[in-house]
N, C-alpha and C positions, 0 to 999 in steps of 0.2 A: 279264169282260175277257182275253184272251188274253195271253198272256205278252209279245209282241213289245207290242202297245200299252201293257202296264205297263211295260217297260223304255220306251218313248216318253213315258209321261207321269210316272214318275216324278220328284220334284223333292225336295230337303231342305227340311221343313217345320219350322220353329223356335221357333212358337207355337201351341199345342196348346189345345183347347175343354177346359172341366172335364170333359163327358161321360167317364167311362170308358170302354174297351172290353167288350163284353160277354163274356162267360166263354166261350162256345161257340167266338167268334171268337180267343181267344188260345189255345185247345186247339187250335185248327186248325193256328195258326202254329207252338205249342210241335209238335204232329205233325210237320207238313212238312219242321221242324229235323232231328228226329229221324230222318227216312227219305229228307234229302236227299240226293243225290250228294256224293261227299267224295274228297279226293286221296289221305289218308293211311292207315293201318291204323289209327290212334289218331285218329279223328274229332275235332274240338270236340264241345264241347256247346252249347247254347244256352238260359240260364235266364231267368227272367221275374221282373223287379222290380215292385212295383207300389205306387201311394200317393204322390201329389204331393207330401209332405214327405220321402218316403222320396228320392225322386229328387232332390229338391232336395239333399238331404245330398251326394249323389253329383256331380251335375254341379257345374263351376265358372262364377262368372259375371263373368269379368272383361271391362269394356268392352274391345269390339274384337276379342274372341275369336272364332275361327271357329265354333269348337263352341258358341255361345251360343243355348239352348235354354231355351224357358220353358215352364212349367205340364205338365211332359210329366207324363200319368198313369202310365206304364209304360216302363220298359227293357229293351230286350233284351240280355242280356250274353254276350259270346262268351269262354267260358271254355278254357283248354289246360293240358295236364298239363303242358307244358314251352313255353319261350318261344323257340322257334327258329325259325328262318325258315319252315322246311318248315310247322311249326304254324302259325305266324302266316298262310301262304300258304292254309292249307286252311281257318283261320276266316273269311278274306276271304270262299272261294269259298261257304262251308255259310250264314255269316249273309246276305251278300247275297241268295242264294236266299229267304231267310224276307223278307228286306225286298221283296223283287218279290211276296211272296205276300201282303203286307200291302198293297202298291198296288192287287194285285187284289180285295182284300178292302174298299177305300174307304177305308183307312186311310192316314196320313201318318207319315214316319220321318224320321230324321235319324242320320248316322253321327258319333259322338263317339269320336276317338280319343287328342286330346291332351289335353281341357279335362273330363277328370273326376277323379274321385278312387278310383285303382282299390283301394286298401285298404278305402276304404268300400265299394265294391261288395262285395268279397269277404268283408266282415264282415255285410254283409246276406244275402250268401247261404249263406255257412258252407260257404266250400271246403275241400275235402280237402287234406291235405299235398302240396305240389308244384303244386297248380293254381294258375292265373293269371286273375284278369279282364283280358282282353288288349283288349277294346275293348267299348264300351255302344253300344246305337244305341237313340236316343227313339222311344217309339211311343203314337200314340193319334190321336183327330180332328183335322185342323186347325183351328184359331181361324179363326171366318167373321166376329168382328168386325172394323172398320176398323183399330183398332190392331193387330190379329194378323196381319192380312195386311199392313199397313205394314211391321210388324218383319221378318216372313221375306223380303220381297222386299228391304228394307235390306241384312239381314244376307248373303242371296243374293248381292247386288251387291258388298260387303266380300270376299267370299271369291270373287269370279271365278266363282260358281255358272252365271253368261248366258254365260261365254264357254269356248268348245273348240276347240282346234286341228280341223283338216280331214283329211279321210283322208291325204290326199300328204304331209301334216306327220307323219304319228305312222306310214305304211307304207312299207319300203322293197322293193326288187327285189333278191332273191337274197345282197346282203351290204350291211351297214350302212353308207347316206350313199348307195347308188345310187338313182336316183328312179324311182317307183313311178308308175302311173297307172290309175284305175279303168278306162278304156278300154281294149278287149278283154280285161279281166279275167272272171272267170266272175261274172255278176250276182250270183249268189246269194250267193258268197261277199264280193261288194261290200257287200250287203244286210247279210249278218251281219255284217260290220267298221263297219258304222253302227251298228248296235245296240251292237257292243262301245265305238264311240267315245263313246256316252252314257253310260258306266261313272262313277259318282263316283269321286273321288278327295281325300285331302288337299288343302285349298287349291285345288282343281280341277287341279293342276299338270300331272295325265295324264302319271305318270312312265313310262310303258310306251311301248314300241314294239314295233311287227310286221316280220318279216321272211318277205316271201311268195316260196316258192319252187314249181317245178311240181306236187312231191308234199305238201307240207307247209306249216303256218305256225308261223314262231318268234314266242315272247314272251320280250322283253328288259326289264328295268328298268332306269333311269338310277340311279336311285338306291334304295339300300336300303329298300326299301317294300313288303314283302311281304303285305301285309295289302290295300294296292291292286291287286297283281298278281294277289290270289284273286280278288278283286271283278270285275274287266275279264276273267276267265278263265269266272267266271260267266256275264255276259253272253254269251261266244261259244259258252259251250257249249249254253245255255239257246235262243238263238237259232238255232243249227245244230240243234238238235233239233227246233224248230218249222218250220224250213224245210227238214226231212229231208236235212240234208247231214251225210252221214254220218261218223263221225271220232270220234276221242276224244285227251283230252289227257294226255301222257305228262311227267311232272315231270322235268327233269332239270338241278335247281339248280344254279347256279355249273359245269356242264360247259365244260371248258377246250377241249376238241376243237372241240365245236360254237360256243365263242366264236371260235376261230380261224376255223373254217370262214367263218361269216359276219362276220368281221373286226369283231368288238364293240370298242369303243374300252377304254380302260382306265377302271374306274369302272362299267362297264356289264355287267351280269352275265345269263347265259343263265338262264331261267325252267323252259320246257317248250316242248314241239311240239305242236301239234296234227295226227295223221297221219289222212289221209282214209282210209274201208277201204271196200270193196262191202258189208258185212255189216252195218258198223254197229259 
């Protein structure tokens, strides 16, 4: 499965089969996370917790919770050395690459950012001083029984996972609020944006917006949601590489000059710009 197909097929799996993931596949994922592209000089590390009983102590089970996950045999844990916005941005960027790698291997995943016990996760991993378990991702084979499929569908509906804004609702032209249309735009860029649009976010709120200019693409966040920002940046970067759209992200978190240039409203922060290049 190529990365574009993985982006298209990935869904949040909230009910898992009892069968644990084979050790060689787990090692592939951990290797991928160690070698994944990252945004900072001190990238997050991705750790693994295995065993349903151990994951149950970490995941919480509040009725109606977005993160409601059942029977997960493994957790991928995103660990940062400091809980800053830029560290969390990088965490989303790196861990989503592992999530899509798991999809390519036929495994199910589910981001869990609000309904897990960070202290229990840290205790299970034996974190170093200053380290924080900033997010976890359930990992395993999706449950194939009727109840498992029903549970995943029901929670996905509750979380709004079946609804996403279309491109014209999340992309502006030149400045905030100015309408953008895919008609006449670079078709490769439109294709990449469609794959970015599929990125998961907390309660599928899609708190990001893009501002397209002739030579760059600006990413802004509506609310403080750096992990979500990193996730959508990963989708855009991976799709760009697959479609040979040369360029790279330049992180400029909270850059006031760029916020003024693109007329970002109060409460919306500039995150990064994707700058095209002829050399990659």
